C-alpha positions as CSV (number, residue, x, y, z in Angstrom):
1,M,148.5,18.0,133.6
2,I,152.0,17.8,132.6
3,E,154.4,16.6,135.3
4,L,158.3,16.6,135.3
5,R,158.2,12.7,134.8
6,H,156.5,13.3,131.5
7,L,159.3,15.5,130.4
8,R,161.9,12.9,131.5
9,Y,160.1,10.2,129.5
10,F,159.8,12.5,126.5
11,I,163.6,13.4,126.6
12,A,164.6,9.8,126.8
13,V,162.7,8.7,124.0
14,A,163.7,12.0,121.9
15,E,167.3,11.1,122.6
16,E,167.1,7.4,122.0
17,L,164.6,7.5,119.1
18,N,163.5,4.1,120.2
19,F,161.0,3.2,122.9
20,T,162.5,0.1,123.9
21,R,165.9,1.6,124.6
22,A,164.3,4.7,126.3
23,A,162.3,2.3,128.5
24,Q,165.4,0.5,129.5
25,R,167.1,3.7,130.3
26,L,164.2,4.7,132.4
27,H,164.1,1.3,134.1
28,M,160.4,0.7,133.1
29,A,158.4,-1.4,130.6
30,Q,158.0,-0.2,127.1
31,P,154.1,-0.3,126.9
32,P,153.7,2.1,130.0
33,L,156.2,4.5,128.3
34,S,154.3,4.5,125.1
35,I,151.0,5.4,126.9
36,Q,152.6,8.2,128.9
37,I,154.0,9.7,125.5
38,R,150.5,9.4,124.0
39,A,149.1,11.2,127.1
40,L,151.7,14.0,126.8
41,E,150.8,14.5,123.2
42,E,147.1,14.6,124.0
43,E,147.7,17.2,126.8
44,L,149.8,19.3,124.3
45,E,147.4,18.7,121.4
46,V,150.3,18.2,119.1
47,Q,152.2,15.1,117.7
48,L,155.7,14.9,119.1
49,F,156.9,11.9,117.2
50,E,156.5,10.3,113.8
51,R,156.2,6.6,114.3
52,D,156.4,3.6,112.0
53,K,157.5,-0.1,112.2
54,R,161.1,1.0,111.3
55,R,161.9,4.3,112.9
56,V,160.9,7.0,115.5
57,A,161.5,10.6,114.6
58,L,160.7,14.0,116.2
59,T,158.3,16.2,114.4
60,Q,159.1,19.9,114.2
61,A,156.9,20.5,117.3
62,G,158.8,17.6,119.0
63,R,162.1,19.3,118.2
64,H,161.0,22.5,119.6
65,F,159.6,20.9,122.7
66,L,162.7,19.1,123.3
67,E,164.7,22.3,123.8
68,R,162.0,23.7,126.2
69,A,161.8,20.3,128.0
70,R,165.5,20.2,128.6
71,G,165.5,23.9,129.7
72,I,162.8,23.3,132.2
73,L,164.6,20.2,133.9
74,R,167.7,22.3,134.0
75,E,166.0,25.1,135.8
76,V,164.3,22.6,138.2
77,E,167.8,21.2,139.0
78,D,169.2,24.6,139.5
79,A,166.4,25.7,141.7
80,K,166.8,22.6,143.8
81,G,170.4,23.2,144.2
82,E,169.8,26.9,145.2
83,A,167.2,25.7,147.7
84,R,169.7,23.4,149.3
85,S,172.3,26.1,149.2
86,A,170.0,28.7,150.7
87,A,169.0,26.2,153.6
88,S,172.8,25.6,154.4
89,G,173.3,29.3,154.4
90,E,175.6,29.2,151.2
91,I,173.3,31.7,149.3
92,G,170.9,34.3,150.4
93,A,170.8,38.0,151.4
94,I,171.6,39.8,154.7
95,S,170.3,43.4,155.2
96,L,172.7,45.0,157.4
97,G,172.6,48.4,159.2
98,Y,175.6,50.3,160.4
99,T,176.5,53.7,161.9
100,A,179.0,55.9,159.8
101,S,181.7,55.7,162.5
102,S,181.5,51.9,162.7
103,M,182.9,51.8,159.2
104,L,186.2,53.2,160.6
105,S,186.6,50.0,162.8
106,S,187.4,46.4,161.9
107,L,183.9,46.1,160.3
108,P,184.9,46.4,156.7
109,S,187.6,43.8,156.8
110,I,185.1,41.4,158.5
111,L,182.4,42.0,155.9
112,R,185.1,41.5,153.2
113,D,186.3,38.2,154.7
114,F,182.5,37.0,155.0
115,Q,181.9,38.0,151.3
116,L,185.1,35.9,150.3
117,A,183.9,32.9,152.3
118,H,180.2,33.2,151.2
119,P,180.2,34.9,147.6
120,Q,176.6,33.9,147.1
121,V,175.2,35.7,150.2
122,H,174.3,39.2,149.0
123,M,174.9,42.0,151.5
124,N,172.4,44.9,151.6
125,L,174.1,47.7,153.5
126,H,172.5,50.6,155.0
127,E,174.0,53.5,156.8
128,M,171.7,54.7,159.5
129,T,171.6,56.2,162.9
130,S,171.4,53.9,166.0
131,V,167.7,54.7,166.8
132,D,166.7,54.1,163.1
133,Q,168.4,50.9,162.9
134,L,166.9,49.6,166.1
135,D,163.4,50.5,164.5
136,A,164.4,48.8,161.3
137,V,165.4,45.6,163.1
138,N,162.0,45.6,165.0
139,A,160.2,46.3,161.7
140,R,162.1,43.3,160.0
141,T,163.7,45.6,157.2
142,L,167.0,45.0,158.8
143,D,168.5,41.6,159.9
144,L,171.3,42.9,161.8
145,A,172.3,46.4,163.3
146,I,175.9,47.6,164.1
147,L,175.0,50.5,166.3
148,R,176.0,52.3,169.6
149,H,173.6,51.8,172.3
150,P,170.8,54.4,171.6
151,G,169.8,54.7,175.5
152,V,166.2,53.8,174.7
153,E,164.1,50.7,175.6
154,I,165.0,47.7,173.5
155,P,161.8,46.2,172.1
156,A,160.9,42.7,173.0
157,G,162.3,39.9,170.9
158,I,165.5,42.0,170.0
159,A,168.8,41.0,171.4
160,I,171.7,43.6,171.9
161,E,175.2,42.5,172.8
162,E,178.4,44.4,173.0
163,W,180.7,43.7,170.3
164,L,183.5,46.2,169.9
165,R,184.6,48.1,173.0
166,S,186.0,51.3,171.5
167,P,187.9,53.6,173.8
168,L,187.3,57.3,173.2
169,V,190.1,59.7,172.2
170,A,190.6,63.4,172.0
171,A,191.3,64.7,168.5
172,I,193.1,68.0,169.4
173,P,194.5,70.8,167.0
174,A,198.3,70.4,166.7
175,G,200.0,73.0,168.9
176,H,197.2,73.1,171.4
177,P,198.4,72.8,175.0
178,L,196.4,69.7,175.6
179,A,198.0,67.9,172.5
180,A,201.2,67.2,174.4
181,A,200.0,64.2,176.5
182,P,197.1,61.9,177.4
183,L,194.3,63.9,179.3
184,H,191.2,63.5,181.5
185,I,187.8,64.6,180.6
186,R,187.9,67.3,183.2
187,D,190.8,68.8,181.2
188,L,188.3,69.8,178.5
189,R,186.4,72.0,180.7
190,D,185.8,75.6,179.0
191,H,187.6,74.3,175.7
192,P,185.4,74.4,172.6
193,L,184.3,71.1,171.4
194,V,183.2,69.8,168.0
195,M,180.6,67.1,168.5
196,Y,178.3,64.7,166.6
197,P,174.8,66.1,166.7
198,R,172.2,64.5,168.7
199,Q,170.0,63.4,166.0
200,A,173.0,61.8,163.9
201,G,175.2,60.3,166.6
202,I,172.9,59.8,169.5
203,G,175.1,57.1,171.2
204,L,178.3,59.3,171.0
205,Y,176.4,62.5,171.8
206,W,175.0,61.3,175.1
207,K,178.3,59.5,176.0
208,V,180.0,62.9,175.7
209,Q,177.3,64.6,177.7
210,D,177.6,61.9,180.5
211,L,181.3,62.0,180.8
212,C,181.3,65.9,180.9
213,A,178.5,65.7,183.6
214,K,180.4,63.3,185.8
215,A,183.5,65.6,185.5
216,G,181.3,68.5,186.7
217,F,180.7,70.6,183.6
218,R,178.6,71.0,180.5
219,P,180.4,70.5,177.2
220,R,181.0,73.8,175.3
221,M,180.0,72.8,171.8
222,V,180.8,75.2,169.2
223,Q,180.3,73.1,166.1
224,E,178.4,70.1,165.1
225,A,179.1,67.6,162.2
226,R,177.6,64.3,161.1
227,E,180.6,62.8,159.5
228,A,183.8,61.7,161.2
229,S,186.0,63.1,158.5
230,T,184.3,66.6,158.7
231,I,184.7,66.5,162.4
232,I,188.5,65.8,162.2
233,G,188.7,68.4,159.5
234,L,187.2,71.0,161.9
235,V,189.7,70.1,164.4
236,A,192.5,70.5,162.0
237,A,191.1,73.9,161.2
238,G,191.4,74.9,164.9
239,V,187.7,75.1,165.5
240,G,187.8,72.9,168.6
241,I,188.5,69.5,170.1
242,A,186.6,66.5,169.4
243,I,185.9,63.3,171.5
244,V,185.8,60.4,169.1
245,P,186.2,56.6,169.0
246,S,189.6,55.4,168.8
247,H,189.3,53.9,165.5
248,T,188.8,57.4,164.0
249,R,192.7,57.6,164.3
250,C,192.6,56.0,160.9
251,I,191.8,59.6,159.5
252,A,195.4,60.9,159.6
253,L,195.0,64.6,158.9
254,G,197.8,67.0,159.3
255,G,197.3,69.3,162.1
256,V,195.4,66.9,164.4
257,I,196.9,65.0,167.3
258,Y,195.0,62.1,168.9
259,Q,195.5,61.6,172.6
260,R,194.2,58.9,175.0
261,I,191.6,59.9,177.4
262,L,192.5,58.4,180.8
263,D,189.0,58.2,182.4
264,K,188.0,54.5,182.7
265,D,184.4,54.9,181.5
266,A,185.7,56.8,178.4
267,V,184.5,54.1,176.1
268,S,181.6,53.9,173.5
269,P,181.0,50.3,172.5
270,L,179.6,49.1,169.2
271,H,176.7,46.7,169.7
272,L,175.0,44.0,167.5
273,A,171.3,44.1,167.5
274,Y,169.1,41.4,165.9
275,R,165.7,39.6,166.3
276,T,166.1,36.5,168.4
277,A,163.3,34.5,166.7
278,D,163.9,34.5,162.9
279,Q,167.7,34.3,162.2
280,G,168.5,32.7,158.8
281,V,171.5,30.4,158.5
282,H,173.7,32.9,156.7
283,L,173.1,35.5,159.5
284,R,174.2,33.1,162.0
285,K,177.3,32.5,160.2
286,L,177.9,36.2,160.0
287,L,177.2,36.6,163.8
288,V,179.7,33.7,164.4
289,Q,182.4,35.6,162.5
290,L,181.8,39.0,164.2
291,R,181.9,37.3,167.5
292,A,185.2,35.6,166.7
293,R,186.7,39.1,166.2
294,R,185.0,40.6,169.1
295,K,187.2,43.0,171.3
296,M,186.1,43.8,174.7
């Protein structure tokens, strides 16, 4: 069986073309080195060197094998370095799920900063609903989820922590009577609302339902849309008012006024969800960075 040491012995002799000098370079005696080279040739069933009393020269097979041996040792050294880097979190991959609305928050800038600091960590990003993300973390197809609390039982072994405490605001058509000042949820009674559908935005959907119920009415939903940009476009078209996370204000569309909602519980936090038992080093580093920019 050929071992890495045989390749190192062979390369030393091939480069020195002298068994004595090669043995000195390898810090070993010359006779054992000759024995090892003979054993390598027997294993390969080819002659690697032409030898006589005056000179040592590579055969054609030896010259070809020298290129391959050097390449193998380079690959081994590269693999060792990559293994050490993976163990320290310098390289690897993170599978990250996120809700569509979370990409309007500070999340993109955090991910950019993380990639600049750790360019060898590949980010696999997946837009998913909150419930689907939770299932994927539990199934080990996601390492980390950025979601709104789905309002379902959290599986054992999964931690969920509040990360970004996002106030809710009202997106109101310009010229609407409610567009002039901050408002309470109760002020939206009987007004048409544009909402995320239950299936796509379950965290926001139930939050709006809960806020309206506490204010003593059921929301008058006239239109659903899955994308924040579509919802704001419908508001601009005068279809209705939307209750959205405050970071949606980055969608600055003409004909839309954003107003604060004064109810204290009008917030819809983003959460981090991850398995507690099998976090890699690179995931732990990303969690540290996310927590450092936590807003409560």
